[in-house]
BANU-818014 format. One record per residue: residue in one letter; x, y, z of N, C-alpha, C in turn. Coordinates in steps of 0.001 Angstrom, whole numbers, padded with zeros to 6 digits, always signed. Layout:
AXYZXYZXYZ
...
//
This chain:
M+006805+004819+015893+005941+003833+016543+005437+004392+017932
M+004993+005686+017880+004335+006224+018933+002862+006033+019111
G+002435+005301+020216+001226+004881+020330+001051+003856+021299
G-000086+003562+021746-000327+002494+022821-000330+001143+022258
A+000276+000212+022985+000326-001078+022556-001010-001849+022228
Q-002050-001503+023027-003336-001978+022615-003879-001391+021346
A-003728-000168+021137-004157+000339+019924-003450-000149+018637
H-002179-000490+018773-001429-000949+017710-001984-002400+017465
Y-002105-003074+018542-002619-004633+018393-003886-004524+017696
E-004915-003670+018135-006163-003691+017553-006290-003238+016213
G-005331-002232+015786-005203-001977+014374-004647-003143+013456
I-003718-003780+013891-003140-004869+013134-004201-006119+013029
K-004944-006221+014107-006034-007277+014184-007066-006900+013218
A-007456-005631+013144-008537-005308+012204-008196-005454+010911
F-006972-004844+010273-006591-004989+008910-006300-006396+008479
S-005816-007139+009465-005469-008505+008990-006596-009541+008937
E-007731-009158+009646-008914-009967+009562-010025-009557+008710
T-009789-008408+008145-010755-007942+007129-010486-008188+005721
D-011575-008727+005163-011377-009022+003589-011800-007914+002715
F-010950-007237+002105-011272-006041+001248-011517-006439-000149
T-011641-007585-000494-011699-008033-001936-012904-007330-002608
D-014169-007397-002069-015219-006762-002891-015159-005333-002858
D-014541-004696-001867-014336-003346-001798-013298-002842-002972
L-012205-003538-003097-011283-003210-004227-011898-003448-005577
G-012789-004411-005813-013356-004685-006965-014397-003558-007430
A-014797-002854-006461-015922-001879-006604-015209-000457-006893
I-013938-000200-006769-013249+001024-007054-013056+001177-008437
E-013568+002351-009028-013533+002539-010490-012494+003648-010880
V-012319+004432-009877-011396+005645-010187-009937+005175-010314
P-009092+005908-011061-007643+005477-011106-007169+005507-009725
T-006339+004378-009553-005772+004182-008229-004388+003742-008300
L-003421+004458-007474-002085+004135-007618-001725+003234-006387
V-001226+002133-006716-000586+001071-005510+000860+001220-005494
M+001335+001747-004383+002858+001924-004300+003257+000802-003262
H+004387+000130-003653+004945-000773-002754+006442-001164-002846
G+007034-001301-001719+008470-001561-001843+008652-003090-001943
D+009534-003651-002664+009616-005080-003015+010513-005751-001759
D+011075-004821-000913+011738-005509+000382+010898-005181+001685
D+009611-005028+001577+008706-004886+002630+008666-006211+003484
Q+009339-006194+004681+009238-007277+005560+008006-007402+006445
V+007278-006389+006429+006031-006364+007151+004777-006918+006483
V+004577-006261+005329+003493-006735+004400+004131-007104+002996
P+004514-008311+002899+005140-008683+001559+004369-008358+000357
I+005039-007968-000661+004392-007449-001894+003541-008563-002558
A+003977-009791-002496+003283-010907-003092+001852-011089-002636
V+001704-010865-001350+000465-011119-000649-000463-009824-000396
S+000045-008712-001030-000664-007424-000845-000801-006779-002206
A+000172-006073-002484+000104-005202-003887-000145-006085-005032
E+000606-007157-005213+000329-007922-006424-001035-008563-006601
R-001724-008739-005262-003077-009294-005439-004156-008022-005600
T-003750-006925-004860-004648-005753-004904-004788-005208-006411
I-003617-005288-007154-003681-004602-008492-004537-005425-009448
K-004660-006807-009200-005433-007576-009931-006997-007420-009726
L-007371-006816-008597-008807-006585-008291-009238-005128-008578
L-008266-004211-008801-008836-002879-009146-009050-002814-010674
K-010015-001958-010939-010533-001876-012408-009533-001055-013089
N-008965-000035-012462-008214+001055-012980-006979+001488-012143
G-006220+000427-011856-004994+000430-011032-003724+000459-011712
T-002797+001297-011046-001547+001255-011484-000534+000783-010276
L+000317-000184-010578+001170-000686-009512+002625-000006-009840
K+003172+000517-008849+004509+000995-008824+005348+000338-007818
V+006216-000500-008364+007112-001062-007230+008384-000565-007267
Y+008877-000305-005924+010134+000259-005596+011239-000760-005195
P+012163-001001-006051+013122-002112-005629+013944-001812-004385
G+013951-002677-003419+014794-002482-002264+014130-001624-001221
Y+012945-001095-001454+012294-000109-000423+011646-001012+000639
P+011621-000461+001762+010968-001198+002973+009595-000808+003157
H+008955-001248+004263+007724-001003+004565+007445+000493+004947
G+008327+001031+005493+008141+002584+005801+008759+003373+004769
M+008650+003025+003479+009178+003739+002310+008721+005169+002307
C+007579+005594+002698+007034+006852+002526+007827+007809+003463
T+008416+007266+004583+009154+008130+005507+010758+008009+004912
T+011195+006794+004783+012590+006624+004482+013027+007109+003123
H+012089+007161+002150+012272+007621+000885+011279+008631+000290
A+010982+009460+001044+009988+010539+000693+010409+011307-000506
D+011759+011537-000565+012267+012347-001750+011885+011660-003188
V+011572+010361-003194+011338+009717-004313+009717+009374-004333
I+009173+009037-003260+007548+008692-003185+006905+010015-003425
N+007094+011018-002831+006286+012204-002987+006191+012667-004345
P+007203+012840-005053+007065+013280-006511+006328+012219-007443
D+006476+011076-007118+005674+010086-007859+004228+010209-007539
L+003972+010294-006296+002456+010542-005812+001889+011742-006420
L+002662+012719-006454+002121+014161-007032+001959+013975-008547
A+002900+013241-009116+002695+013139-010694+001316+012194-010889
F+001315+011359-010244-000027+010471-010394-001345+011360-010238
I-001429+012103-009045-002569+013034-008778-002670+013969-009836
Q-001680+014516-010621-001732+015541-011475-002058+015064-012890
A-001925+013719-013148-002106+013185-014430-003512+013077-014759
//
């Protein structure tokens, strides 16, 4: 969490107030949505589960018990999954 308080606030404000519905519906390339089901910051029900319904060619990969920072805390699992998706 290195950064200024104002920058963090503005970032959270921007992504929490922006509606990406139309943007997601316009994406046609294969898209991987990765989400931990124990994310206490951005709950899966209001993010990944809604996102996957809007993508034309999306794949949802849910990680049981993984937190919001799963890319850091579980990089040993996330990175190979991401690479496999890119190489497919």
